[in-house]
N, C-alpha and C positions, 0 to 999 in steps of 0.2 A: 214740706212733702203737698197739701192741699193749698195753693193759694188762690182762691176762688175771691181775685179782687178786680178792681178798676176803679180810681179814682178822677181827679183830673186837676188843674189848677197850674199852681206859676213852678217855674224851674228856679229853684232855690228852697232853703230851710227859714221858716220862721223863728225869726228871732225874739224872745224878748228880756233885753238888755244885757249887759257885759256877760259871756261866760267867764266860766271856771279856769278855763285854760288860758282868757287872757289874763286875769288875774296872778295867774302860776307864773306866765312869762313874765310878767310885772317883776313880781317878786323873785327870782332867780337872776334877774338882769342886775340885781342889786339896790331893790325895794328896804329891804331890811337893812335900815343906817343907825340901831342902837341894839342896847340891849331889852328897851321895849319894843324891837323888831318890827316895828311902824306899823301892826298889824289890828291895830283899832277896829272894829268896826265891822269884820270881814266875818261872813256867813254864809252860809248855805239851807237853800231851801228846805234839801232833804240830806240828813245826813247819811252818809257811808258808814258802812261796817267794814272796810276792805279788806285783803290778805295780803302780805307780797306776793308781785309776780317775778322769781327771778328767771332765767330761763330752765325749759324741761328737757331733758333728756328720758329714751329709752332705756330700760334695765330688763331685758326679758319681757316678762308681759307686764310689768310696771312702770308705770312713769313717774319720775324722780325728779328733786331737786339738786342744786349743787352741793349740797350736804351729803345727800342719799337717802334724806327723808320720803318716803312713801308719797304721792301726792295723787287726791282723785276730785276731778272736776266736775261740778256739777251745777247746773244754769238754765237757761233757756237762751232760744230762738224767739228773734226780730222779724218783722218784716224789713224787706229791702231799705234801707236806709235813706235812699232817692224817693222812694211811694211813701214812705215815712213823711218826709220834708217837705213833698208836694201837697202830701192830703191831711197837714197838720190839722187847719182849720176846722175839716170835719173828724178825725180820731180825735181831737183831743192833746196830744202831745206830736211834738217833733222829734225825731231819731235821737239828740241828746238827751232831751226829758227822758223819752224811754229807757234810757241807759240808768237814768238818774232814780227814777223808779223800781226799777229791777233791783237797785241795789239799796234803795231807802230802808236804813233802821227803822223807821217812823212808820213805813207801810208794811213792814215786815218781814221785805223780801231781802233774803240771801245770798243772790246768785255770783256764783265764783266764775262763772265764765259765758261769755255773750256770743252766743252765734250770730253774724249779720249776713245773711242770703244774698249776695250779689248777684242780679239777672241781669242777665245780655239786654230783655226787655225793656230794663230801670234802664241801665246803662246809656243803649241806644235810643230811649224813650221812642218806644213799639207802642202797638195796640197789646195793651195782656190780653191773654189768651192761652194757648197753644205754646205759643214760643216763634220768635222770628226764625226764618231760616239762617244760618253762618254765612260768614261772618258778618253780627250783629251790629259791628261797633268797628271803629275806627281808632287811632288811639289817642286824637285830640280829644273823642267824646267819652273816653274811656278817663283820662288825665281830668278833665274838667268835673268827671262824676269824683273821683277821687278826693279830687280837690275839695268838692264844696258837700259831699254827704259821706265819703267814709272816712275821710282822716279824721271829722270830727270825734267821728265816735269812738275810735284807734283812740285820741287823744283823752275822750270824756272815758273810757276804759283804764286809761293805766293812772288818772286822777282818782279814781274810785276806788281801786286797787281790785280790778278784777279782770281777767284773762278774757282775750277777742280771737275766735275763729273769722275768720276771713272766706267765706264759702264761694265759689264759683257755682253759681245757683245755676246750671243748666239738668232742663228734664223735660219729659213730653216725645217722643215720635220722633228721635234725633239718633240714631244709630251710632253707637260708640268709634265704629270702624271708620265714620264718614270722615275723607280729608279736609274740609271744607272745617269741619269742626276743631280738626286739631289744629290747625292755620288759627282759630278763633283761641281755642285754649291757651296756646302757645304767646300769640296775643296780650293775653293778660297776663299771665304770669310772667311774660318780660318786663312788662311795666311794673308788676304789681308786687310780684318777688323783693328785688332791691328796695322796694318805697317802705317797706318795713323790716326790713333785714337787721336791723340794729333795736329792733323793739322786742323786750326779751318777752313782753305780756301777748305775743301776737302768734298766732298758731295758724297755719294755710291747710284748708282742707280743698285738695285740688279739683277734686269734679263731685258734684252733689249726686246723682242717681244716675250712673251709666243703664241705658236701658238694656238696647240690644244689640247683638247676639244674646239672648236667655241663656239663662243655667238654672236649672229647675231639680238638679238633684245637688246633696254633699259633692262638690267637684274633687273632694280628697276621696269619696269613695267609687265615681264609674269614670272611664276613662274619657268618654266623650264632655263630660262637662269639663276634665283637667284639662283638656285642651282647648276650649273656648276659653278659660281661665288664662290659660298660654300665651293667647292671643289677649288677651284684656291687659295683659303684663307687658307683652312687646308694644301694645299702641300708648300706655300711657307711660311706661318706661320713660322717654323720650320729654315727658311736662312735668315728672319727678325731677330728670337732670337739668331742665331747666332753672327750676325752683333754686337747686342744691348748687347751681353754676353762682347765684344769685345771693342765697342767704342757707342757716344753719338753723330757722327756726321749726319746729319740730310740727311734721305735716301726717295730715289723717287722709287715707286713703278707702274711696271705695269702692262697689264690686259690682259687678252685670245683676240686671233684674230688681232695677228700683234699688240699690246697696242692701242688697238683702243675702248676700251669699259668702260674708266674709271667711268661711270658713277654706274658699283657696289659697289662704296663705301658706295655708299647709300645704298646697301644689307646690308652688312658688311665691317670694317673696319678692316683694318690689327692693331694687338697691338705691342708697343714699344715705342709712343712717337713719335711727330716729323718726320711725316710719312706724304709725299707730293705722289699725282698719276701720271702718265707721257701719253703723248698723243700723237699718231703720224698720220698724214694726209698728202695727196700728191693728183698732180691734179687729178690723174686716178681713186681714189677712186667715189663712185657713191656720197658720201654725198658732194663733191665737185662739182658736176654738178649744185648745187643749192646755193652754198654759203652759208648753212645752218649749218655754226659749231658748232652753239650756241643750236643746237637743236639735232635733229637725221634722221634718216630716217629707213627705213623695213631692212637695215643692219648693224643696230647697229652701225655706222660709226661715230655721232655726239659727242656733250659732254653732250647736254643735262641740259647744264648751271651749268654742278657737281663744275665748279670752284668756285662759288656761296656761296658752303660749305664744299671744301675741296681746298688746294692748286694744283695747277695745273701746271706743267710744260708740254708743248711741246716742247719734247728733239730732235724730227728729225718733220721737215715739208722741202719742197723744190721743184724747177722744174728746167726741161732743154728744152728749145725747140729741135727737128730735131735729138731728140735720139730713139731707140726701145725698150729703158727698160720702162717695167709697173713697176710701178703706175706712175713714175716720170716726165714724160713726159706730157709738160704744159708748157706755157707760162706767162710771166707777165700783160700783161691787162687780160686775162681770170680767172689766179688763184692768182698771186703774191701781185698784189695791193690791191684786194677784201680780202684776207686772212690776210696779213698785219697790214691792217686797221682792220677787225675782232680782231686779235690777239692783239694789242695795246691800244684796248676798255674796256678792266680790267686786274683785275692783276695779266697776266698771263705771267708766265715765259716762255722763250726758248732758243732753241738751234737750227740755221739751217742746214743743211744736203747738201754739206759737202764741208767745208773749205780746200777743195784737188784740184787738178788739174785730178786726174782720177778716180775717187770714184763718184759717180752720183746720185744725180745730183750737177755737181760740177758749185762750186762758184767762182774758181780761174782759169785761166789758164797761161801757161809759158811764159814768156816775153824775150826767149831767144829761138835760132834756135833747132828745138826738127823735127826728123823725123814722128812726129805723134806717140809717145811713148803710149802703152797702159799697163796696168797689168791685164787686163781682161784672160788671158789666161798662161799657163805657171807656173813654181814654182820657187818663188823668191829664196829660201834658196835651192834649186839644181841647178836651170841656172843661167848665168851670167846675170848682171845687165849693158843694155847700160850704158854706162861714155855720158850723153848729158850736163852736168854740171862739168865742170872741177875744178872748183873754187866756193866752195859753200860759202852763200848761192847763188844761182841765182834767177833772182827777177822773181814776180808773178805779174800781175793786176787781178782784178774784170771784171769777165766777164757782159756786158752789153747789153742792148738793150731787148729784151724777155728771157734772162737769168737772174738768180738771182741774182749776184754779187753785182750789185751796186744798186740796191736798197737796199739790206738787208744793205749793208754799210752806206747808206744814214741814215737807221731807226736805226744800230747803233750810228751813228754820232749824230743822232737828241736827243734821249734819254740817252746821256751817264750821264749826270747828273742827271736823275730824278728816284728815289727810290734805289738810292746807300745808302749803310751802312752812317749813320750818318745826312742822308736830310730828309727823309720822314718823320720830324715832323714838326719843326720851323727851320730845314735846316741847324743847326748848329751843332745837334751832342751830345747836351748834356742832350737831351730828357728831357726836364724840358719846354720846350712851352714857355717860355718865349724871347726868340731871342736872349738873350745876349751873349751867348757861355760860359758863366761861367769860364771866366779863368779871373787872376789877373796880377797886372806888375811884369814883370821879369826885372831884374836890371835898378827898377825907368823907365821901359817903356811901354806903354799896347799892348799885341800882336793883329793881325789882320787876319783874313781870308780872302786874297787878291782875290781869286776864288769862294768864295761863296759855297766851297765843306765840309763843316765843319770841316776841316781841319786848323790850323793855321801855318801855313808855315813863315809868317812875323814875327819872337819874337823879332825884335827891333821896331816895331811899324810905320816904315817909307811908307807904303803902297807898297811894293814889295818884294819878294823873291830872297835875296842875300846872298852875301857868308858871311857875318857879321851875317844873321841870324844863319849859319852853326857853328860860332863860338858859340854865345850866345848858342845855344844847347847844345853845346858842354861842357860851363861851369857850365851849371844851371840843366843837367837831373838829377839832384840827389837832386835839390832843392824843397823844400813844394810849391811853383809857378808852378812846372811843373808838380810833381809827384801826388798834388791832383786833376790835371784836365787831366788824362792820353788820356781820349778821344780826346782829342784837340792836342796832340801832337804823338798819335800814327798812324805815317803814315802808317807801316804797318800792323794795324789792327791784331794785336798780341795779345794785352790785356795789353802791358805793354809799357813802354817808356826802349829803350834798343839802341844799338852799331848799329841795322839793320836799325830803325828809323832815326839816324843821316846821314847815308850813305842816304838812300831813300830822305832826304830834301837835299845835296847836288847836287842830281841828277836830283830836280827840280829847280835848280838855274841856 
């Protein structure tokens, strides 16, 4: 929501050595040469506690995995990936390193979904601020942005076992019925939708925050607002059609007035299947004064319990004390605690804003010496970026007290194994409800699920995950004892047993 930011410098990301993506490509291309697997020396700076990421679909008001298990995604937003890459020397991390930290077991972060706000201002390398007039970029600029900045974090999320939301992040001073805007949106999804159409872990958020024409009352309660909602559907349905012409990925839809009126789905839903609705809310919004997010008020800022009828993703919320930025100024006692209690009282998906040191509300802060770097002024694409972190990545820590970082971190940790793919039914991921896991003996031993996540990492049945399980996996990955029970051994959630799962198992040892 509040992107008070500006930085500066180079076009590209700061690399600190070979990426894990490079390693995985080498491995899956045939680097596994023996039962020893050729994996000696492979390591990671930050261990991920990822989850399976199979394709998701809508079932009424719920999101489910292919086995019919209920899934609720919880995680964080980042800053724009290009902005992170360009300003990494000042922020302390590039975009891929931010993904690593948001999924780091050592650091205590258990994000199960990460939302990436892809901004026209950054695609076209414009002056930050209110945002450029549409059309703000051309196809070549978009493809360059995707290749250099978005592709790497999409890959990284798959490697780390976390879902990714590609958020077309337009907002501020642009009416959603602007014809030039529609041209820009269509260009974006023409290129982006097919690019990640085969990536099961990727979700598409069609439009971040439609502004005006406004809706100020629950559109299901008054005809004028219902008419505005229908106009919104007429305007944005071609955008959804464009995505659906290329991809089956789960689609998230915002609503007029800064995505604060999801109740419009009661008036008329978008067509295209597997569509959920988004909601953005902050302490400064009037509905937060009464903590009545499940209801509504005269400004139409609540949900009217729409999540009982359609899947609801709260893709932005946050708070920070001692700042002047409306509407995010707030504190943990008055807003954070009661809001998160409501948020986790129902099957509502959420991504907190913002897992960054600069964009407000900031969830983390630099744990290295800095003169108070901010990027809310200037142009990072024309001005020099200060080098405050000479050896990337530099450390971040969660903001605590009356700021949001520690509380969000704790909720993510407490809910890390709840409602993830493979565990929403009987907890074993086979979808049959009988609790037996539906596995069979491998080389005469019965595999077990040591951590109860629905995946059977202990192939030799000794009650733990060790190197002999890796060898067992390699020797039997083509055998019916495994191929007949793919869900039990598909550690990366791509729907098949392959070398990527073998590497994943090795990293779990």
